[in-house]
N, C-alpha and C positions, 0 to 999 in steps of 0.2 A: 449450385454456386456456394451455398453455405458449407457443404461438406468439403469443397475445395479449399475454402478459407481455413477450416479447421485443420485440414491436412497440412497446409502451409505453416500454420502456427505450430503444430506438433513437430514438423520437420525442423523448424527454426529452433525450438526448445531442445530437440535432440542434439542438434549441432552445438548449442551452447553447453550442454552437459558434457559432450565429448571433449570440446575445446577446453572447458574448465578443468576436467580431470587430467588432461595432458600437461597442464601447467606444473611448474616446479612447486609452487604453492597452490594446491588443488582448491577449487572453489566450485560451488553450484549456484545457479541463479535463484534468488529468493522468491521469484514468481512461482517456483515449483511448490511452495508451501500451500498454495491455495487451490487444491483440489477439493472435492466435497468434504472429505474427512478433515483435511487441514483447516478448511473454513469453519467447520464445527468446533474444532479444537481452539481456533483463534477466538471464536465467540466466548468460549469458556475462559480463556486467558483474560479477556476484557472484563470479566466479573471478579477476578482475583483481587484480594486486598493489596498485594504488592504492586499490581499493575495500575499505577495511578493515571496513566495516560488517557484512557477512555473516559473514566468518570470525570476527570478534571476538564477535558475538552468539552464534554457534554454540559457540564455546569457552566462553563464560560459561555457557551452558546445560549443556554437557558436564561442566564442572568442578563444577557445583552441582546436577546432576540429581537426586540423592537427596533433597536438601532441598526442591527445587522440587516434585517429585512427592509428597513427604510432605505438603506444604502444600496441594496440590490435593486429595489424599485419595481415598478410595473413593467410589463412586457418582457419579463425575463424568461429565457430558455435556460433551464437548469441542467447542467451536465455533472454527473458524479463519477469520479474516477476511483475504481476499486470499491464498488458500492457494498459488497459483502451482504450482511444481513439487513442493510438499509434502516438501521435504527435511528441514527442521528439525523438522517434526511427528513424524517417525519417532523422534526422541529421546524425545518424550513418550509416543508409542504403545507404545514398548518398555518403559516404566518405570512408567506409571500403573496401579496395581492396580484391578481391578474396574471397568474403563471401561465406561460404559453405552452409549456410541456416539460417533461422530465426524461432525461436520457441517462439511465444507469449503465456504466461500462465496467465489466468485470471479466477476469480470465477464467473464473470458475463457473462454467455454464450452468451446472445443476443448481448451485447456490443462487446464482443470478435469477434464474427463472422461478425458483421457489419464492424468493423475496418479491419478485415482480407480481406474482400471482396474489400474494398477500396484500401488496399495496393496491392492486387493482380492485380488490374487494373493499378496501377501506377508503379508497379515493376513486369512486366510479366515474367521476366527471373529469378526472385528470388524464391527459394523453401521455402514456408512458411508452418509451421506445427502447427496450433493452438491447444492448449491443454486447455480444460475446467477442471480446478482443483483449489482446495484450496491449494495453494503452501505452506501455513504456516504449513500444515500437512505433507509436503514432496512432491516431484515431481519426475517424471521419464523423462529421455531424450528419445524421440521416435526414432525409426529407421529412418535414413534419406538417401537420394539417394547418395549424394556426400560424399567423404571422407573429414575429417577435421583434423587439427593439434591440436587444443585446443578449449575449451569452454570458452566463456566469458559471464557472467551473468550481465545483465543490470538491476539495481534495483533503479529506480529514485524516486523522489518525497518525499524523507525523510521518506518513509514508514517503514524503519527500526526502526524509533522512536516509532512506534505503539506497539512494543514489550517492555516489561520491560528489563532492562540491562541483567538480567540473561537469559531471554527468547531469547534476541537478540544474546547472545553469543552461546547458543545452536543452534539457527537457522544458524548462520554463520558456525558453525561446520558441520551442515547438508549439507549446500551448498558446502563446501569444499570437503566433502566426496562424494557427488553425482557427482561433476564435475571433480574431480581428481587433482593431484598435479601440473599439467601444466596449470591449469585454472586461470581465472582472474575474478574479481568482480568490476564492475563500479557502484558505489553506491552514491546516493545523501544523504547527512547528514546535517540536519538543525543545526545551531550553536546557542549557548547561546547569548542573546542580551537583550536590554531594554525590560522589561515586557510589556510596553505600546504598543510596536510594535507587540510583540507576541500575546497579548490579542486582539488587533484590528484585527489581521488576522483570528481569530476564532469567532469574533462577528461582522460581517460586517453589515453596515448600512441598506443594502437592505433586510437583513434577510434570505439570501439564505442558509447560514450555519445552521440556525435554521430549515429551511425546510428539509435540508439534514439530520440533526440529528433526527428530528421527523419521517422521512421516515422509520427509522429502526423499529418503532412501526407499521407503516402501512404495512410494509413487513411481520412482524410476524402475523398480523391479516390476511393477504391474504394467507400466506403459511401454517399457523398452526392453523387457526380458532380461534384466540384469540379475545378479545373485548376491546383492548386498545382504549380509547377515546383521540384522539390527542389534543382536546381542553382542556384537563385536565392536560397536561404536558407542561412545558416550557423549552427552550434551555438555558443552562448556561455553559460558558467556562471561565476558569481562569488559570493563570500560578502559579503553585506550586513551589516557588523558592527553598524550601528545597529539594524537590525531583528532581528538574530540568525538569519539564514536564508541558505541557498544559494538563488540564483535561476537558473533555467534559462530561456534565451531562444532564439528563432530570429530572426536578424537578416536583413532583406531586403538583398540586395547591389545592388539597383537599383530605380528607380521601376518599378512594375508594377501590374497589376490581376488580381484573382482572382475567379472567378465561382462562385457556389453557389446553385442553385435560383433562378435569375433575379435574384439579387442580386449587386451588384458591390462589391468591397472594394478600396480603393486603398491601396497601400503606397508610401512614398517611400524612397529609398535610405537605409539606416541605421535604418529603423524596425524595432521588434522586437515579437515576440509572446511573452508570458510563458507558458511551458508547465508550470512547476512551481515551487512554493516547497518548501523542505525546512528547517523550523525546527529549530534546535538549542537545547537547554535545559540549564540547570544543574539539579542534583538538587532544589534548593529551589524553583526556578521551576516544575518539573513537578509537584512535590507540591502547590504552591499552586493550580496550574491544575486539578488533579483533585479538590481537597479538598472541593468541594461534594457530590460524588457518591461518591467512593472514598477509602478510607484506605490508606496505604502499609503493607502488612504486612511486606514484605521487599524490599530492593533489592540486586542484585548488580552489580558492575562488573568490568572487566578491570583489570590492574595499572596501566595508563596512564590509566585513567578516560576512555577514548575513548567508551565506550558503556555503557549500562545495560540490564539486564533487571529489570523491576519486577513484583511480585505485589501487586495492589491488591484490596481487598475492598469490595463495594458497601455503602453506608451504609443 
């Protein structure tokens, strides 16, 4: 059954790749970033001076951990979307009283199970139920041993910004439906700020973000037998002020052809593939976006108001 699920996920991703490359404005799904190599590169990005998001979000949680965990309360079943290396979750695991269980959900199977193994060693009494899944397509809560009072979904890292606003709204509705009216959502939301700060975060001097972006082509080559030449594409990221989003692109440096599954895709010099949007919100904008499905119970920000951690409750 597990192999069948993985086959279905791979087929779905393959179709998204083909459909995206057929568009006039070519694009690739950002979920492809997070294979084992991509997840390692992202962990390195999180340590960069320019990448304020991770350290700012972590400090917000550290500074407000007592209030956060008291709001979550006892009898919580904790679900993390896009668990990655599971670093931030430890702050919650160390402080939530009477936790019924922890369900990390991630598309990168190798990274997920490596992180789960480490967590099981450090938290031997915690019931952990790792789920290999593309949670953007929906997810299920597995059967767990202990009873629980309510579900809290932890969605850190401002990953909600990778959806367009209309997609984000649909996704929030799906989370509320899956988890029920008594559920909560603890979500990281990146805030609008000076474009120089934003653009520096996605164009680091060491070039690790460029490697991360190009790895999406390497993964397609490995998994789908394509022939992308990584030396013929360059990383480009900028803040689109009108749309309120960072855009990550891969630009073709020359006229070229790429083959995937007997299909040919033509690129002209300067043509780009969009690989990621990262929307930034004001506090009011995000409250309005979520308002159909969630109420904002509490919002925490850093002193510069670069980033927010928000606890929302399902209506």
